[in-house]
C-alpha positions as CSV (number, residue, x, y, z in Angstrom):
1,X,-67.3,-15.5,-111.9
2,X,-67.6,-15.1,-115.7
3,X,-67.9,-17.8,-118.3
4,X,-66.8,-16.7,-121.7
5,X,-65.7,-18.1,-125.1
6,X,-62.1,-19.2,-125.2
7,X,-59.6,-17.0,-127.0
8,X,-56.1,-17.9,-128.4
9,X,-54.6,-16.0,-125.5
10,X,-56.2,-18.5,-123.0
11,X,-54.2,-21.5,-124.4
12,X,-51.2,-21.1,-122.1
13,X,-53.3,-20.8,-118.9
14,X,-55.4,-23.8,-120.0
15,X,-52.2,-25.8,-120.7
16,X,-51.0,-25.1,-117.2
17,X,-54.3,-26.3,-115.8
18,X,-54.1,-29.4,-118.0
19,X,-50.7,-30.2,-116.7
20,X,-51.7,-29.6,-113.1
21,X,-54.8,-31.8,-113.3
22,X,-53.4,-34.8,-115.2
23,X,-49.7,-35.0,-114.1
24,X,-50.4,-37.0,-110.9
25,X,-50.5,-40.6,-109.6
26,X,-54.1,-41.1,-110.5
27,X,-53.8,-40.2,-114.2
28,X,-50.1,-41.0,-114.5
29,X,-49.7,-38.6,-117.5
30,X,-46.5,-36.8,-118.4
31,X,-47.7,-33.6,-120.0
32,X,-45.2,-30.8,-120.5
33,X,-46.1,-27.2,-121.1
34,X,-45.1,-27.7,-124.7
35,X,-47.2,-30.8,-125.4
36,X,-50.2,-29.4,-123.6
37,X,-50.0,-26.2,-125.5
38,X,-49.6,-28.0,-128.9
39,X,-52.6,-30.3,-128.1
40,X,-54.8,-27.4,-127.0
41,X,-53.8,-25.3,-130.0
42,X,-54.7,-28.2,-132.3
43,X,-58.2,-28.3,-130.7
44,X,-58.5,-24.5,-130.8
45,X,-57.7,-24.4,-134.5
46,X,-60.3,-27.1,-135.3
47,X,-63.0,-25.9,-137.6
48,X,-65.9,-26.7,-135.3
49,X,-64.2,-26.2,-131.9
50,X,-65.9,-24.0,-129.3
51,X,-64.2,-23.7,-125.9
52,X,-65.1,-21.8,-122.8
53,X,-63.2,-20.6,-119.9
54,X,-64.3,-19.6,-116.4
55,X,-62.7,-16.5,-114.9
56,X,-62.9,-16.5,-111.1
57,X,-61.9,-12.8,-110.7
58,X,-60.1,-13.3,-107.4
């Protein structure tokens, strides 16, 4: 496993994860790929944002 700083190319994969995690009975969210991508892009473009991703490698 590798933890590294998030890059713009990671946004789509992170949006997929966001949708998978929150679109369920417990959270009752209705994220779409588009809204999740837009939200994460807004965070990513924030002046002080620092994000990290974990790459499993499998």
